[in-house]
N, C-alpha and C positions, 0 to 999 in steps of 0.2 A: 895895832897891839892885839894879841890873842889872849882873851881872858880865861880860857879854859885849858886845862892840862891835856896832854895827849891821851891820857887814860880816859878822861871825860869825853873827849871827842870819839874815841873808839867805842865807849859805852853807848853814846847816842846812836852811832851807826849800827851797832849790834842790836840794841833794844828798841830803837825808834823814839826814845825819849830820854830826857835828862832832867833831874830835879836839882835845883840850886837853892839850898837853904839860905835864908837871910838875904835874898837878892835885893830887896828893898828894906830900908831901915824902918823902925817904928814911927819916926816922925814923917817919913814919906808916906807910909800907909795911912797915918792919921789924916794927912792932907788929902790924899786920894779918896779915902772913904767919906770924909766930910763933904767933898764936892759931889761925890756920887749920891749922897743922901739929899743934898740941898739944891743942886743946880736944877732950875726949872726946865731947861732945855732937855736935860737928860731924862727927866720924868715925862715930859710931854711927848717925847719921841720913843718911849718904850713900847715894845710890842709884846703881846701875850702869845705864846705858842703852846698848844695843847699836846699832852702826851696821849697814849692810847686809852688812858683811864679818865681823861678830861682834866687832870691837874695841869696847872699852868706854870711855866717858867717865863719870866719877863726878861727881855733883852733890849738894849739900845745899841744900835750899830751905826757907825759913821766911817767915812772913807779917808778924809784928809786930816792928818794930825795938826792941831792948831797950837796956839800959844797959851795953853792951859795945862794943869798938872798931868792929865792923861796924854796930851800931845807931847809934853816934855818927857814923860816916861817912855813912850814908844820911840821917841827920837833920841833918847839918851845914849851916850857913848857906850855904856855897859850893855845896853840892849842891842844896839845895832852891831857892835863888834862881836857879840856873842852869836847873833844870827849869822853874820857873815862867815864866822869860823866854822859853824856847824853845817851851813849849806855848801861851803867849799866851792863857791863860784867866783870866777874872776870878774863878774859883772856886779855893778853897784846894787846895794840892798834897797828895795822899794817897799812901801807900806801899802798893803792891799786894803785892809780895813781893821778896825778895832771894835770890840763890843764889850759892854758891861753886862754881866750875867747876874741876875737877881733871883735867887731861889729862896723864897720866904719860908719861915717855919710853918709846918703842917700842910701847906698848900703848894709848895714848890714842886713842880712836876719833874718826871724823869726825862732823860735824854736817851733815845734808843741807840743801839749799837750802830756806829757809822764811822766812816772816814771823812775827814774834811774834804779830801779830793773827790769823794762821792758827790759833794755839793759843787765843788769848784770845777769839776770836769765839764759841767754845763756852761761855765764861763769860758771854756775851751783854752785853759792854760795848757801849755804843751808839756812841761816837765814837772811831774810831782816831786822830784827830788829837790827842786828849787822853789818849794813852797813849804812854809812851816808856821807854827803858831807858838806863842809864848803866853802861858796863863800865869798871872800874878794873883795870889790869894789876898783879898782884902779882909776876909774873916777866916776863922778856922774852917778847914775842909776835912771832914771826918766821915767814917762809914755811916754814922748816925744821921748826918745832915746831907748825905748824897754826894760825897767826893767823887772825883773822876776815877773811873776804872779803865784800865788799858790792858790789851793783850800784848805781852812783851814779844817783840820781834815780828808782829803782824804786818808792819810796813813792808816786809819783804814779800808779802802775798801779791803785791801789785794792786791795782784798783779792783774792788769788789763791786758787783752790780748793786744798785740801790733803788728802792721804791719807797712809797709813802707809808708811814706808820703814825697815825694821828695827823697832826699838821707838821710832822717832821719827816725828813728824808732818812730812811733807815737802810742798813746793809742787809744783803741776802742772808737770812738766818741759817741756812744750811751751811754756808761757808763760815759763818761766825761759830756755829756749833762745832764744826770740824777744827777750826782754829783753836777753840777752847779745849778740845781733846788733845791737841798737839803742843800748845804753848801755854805759858803761865799767865793766869789772871792776876793783876796787881792793882791794889787799891792805893791811889796816890793821895795819901793824907798830907795836908799842907798846913803850916802855920801862917798867920798873916805875914806877908813879905816874902814868902817862899815863891820860887818861880819854877814852872814846868815847861821846858822846851820840848816840842814834839813834832814829828814828821807828819806830812799831810796824808799819808796812807796808813797811819797808825789807827787800828780799830779801838774805839773808846766809847764809853757810855757813862751815865750816872743814874743813881736811883732817885726817887722822889725824896724830898726833905720832910721826914716825919718827926723831926726833932723840934725842940723849942728854940733853936738857934738858927739865924739866917746863914746862908752860904752865898757870899758875893765874891765875884772875881772879875778882873779885866783880862781880856784875851786880845793880844795884838797878833795880826796875821801878816806875813811878809812873803815877798817873792823877789827873785833876782830880776834885774831890768831886762835881761835877755830872755826871760820866760814870758813870752807874749801871750796875752789873753785875747782871743779873737772874738769873744762874745761877751765883752764887759763894757758897759756904758760909762762907768766911772773912769776917771783918768789918774787917780792916785797911784795905781799900780805901775804907771809908766815913769814916775818921777823918783829919782834917788832921794832917800831920806835926808832932810836938812838936819844934821846931827847937832845936838846941843850938849853942853856939859852936864854931868850927872847932878850937879848942884842946882840945876834950873828948877827942878820940881819943888824944892823947898824955898826958892827965891820968888816963886809966883805969888802974885797978890790979887789980881782983879779979873782978868779976861774970862768971859763966859763961853760956854759951848753953844750959844744961841745961833751962831753963824755956821755951825758944823753941817756937813752934808750927810744927814742921817738917811738911813734906808727905811722905807716902808714896805709892808708885805707885798703890795701890788707891784713893787719894782724888783722883787726877788726873782731871778730867772728860774730857779728851781721850783718855786711855787707857781709862777706865772705860766710856765710851759704846760702845766697839767690842768689849768683852768681853776685852780683853787682860790684865785683872787676873788672870785664871785661868791665864795662860800665862807670867807673868813672875816673876822671883825678887826679892822685896822684901828690901833690905838696909839 
């Protein structure tokens, strides 16, 4: 089943992203946000990443989707069918990783301009067109609290060179500035439950959260099974997603994320290849 209209698919390929309002219901978001706040494994495996000013954004990243609300979200029919339709691959959809982004009031740091494939190129995925991310807002995302900014159509630039900016991998700013002269800057303001599907080569960033309100979101990243990663030690990307009904999120009762295969900074190839693992504080 194809959940998106032909117009929406064309929009994704033209712009590099697609916003779906109300992708998750209020009840689904309440359950997901509750687990995000309360699950000890999520807290204990959170990493702080500094921007260029020293402000911090916390993230928890894991590879294999489990039998918990976040696992059920990324394995849900609506999610997997949407990804399959937009990637337009005959190969099964696989889950690369998911991450909970936690940008707290006043202290939540910025994310520099980057492409996801700027990171994932180091994992040696072959086809950027068969990699994409889906962000689901758990709280409001506004200009004031640092919503995602994208450069419309920038996925058509191909991969841009990346280097370090703070503890983050950032895109070549000459190319970014040229893209901004040529293409439209868009602030992707989202309500809780809205979803943003975006291409792995879409240039995007976010400002620091200087507001009084948190900006939390979950981002699920996918690849097609035929898109081989020659430098990735996790195995989740090889396995087709075990799809569950959309109702599974609300039917969940107990299973924790304690057994999830979380990433730590010293295992990140983008950080490790530069020797930054000796300079950063793993939390």
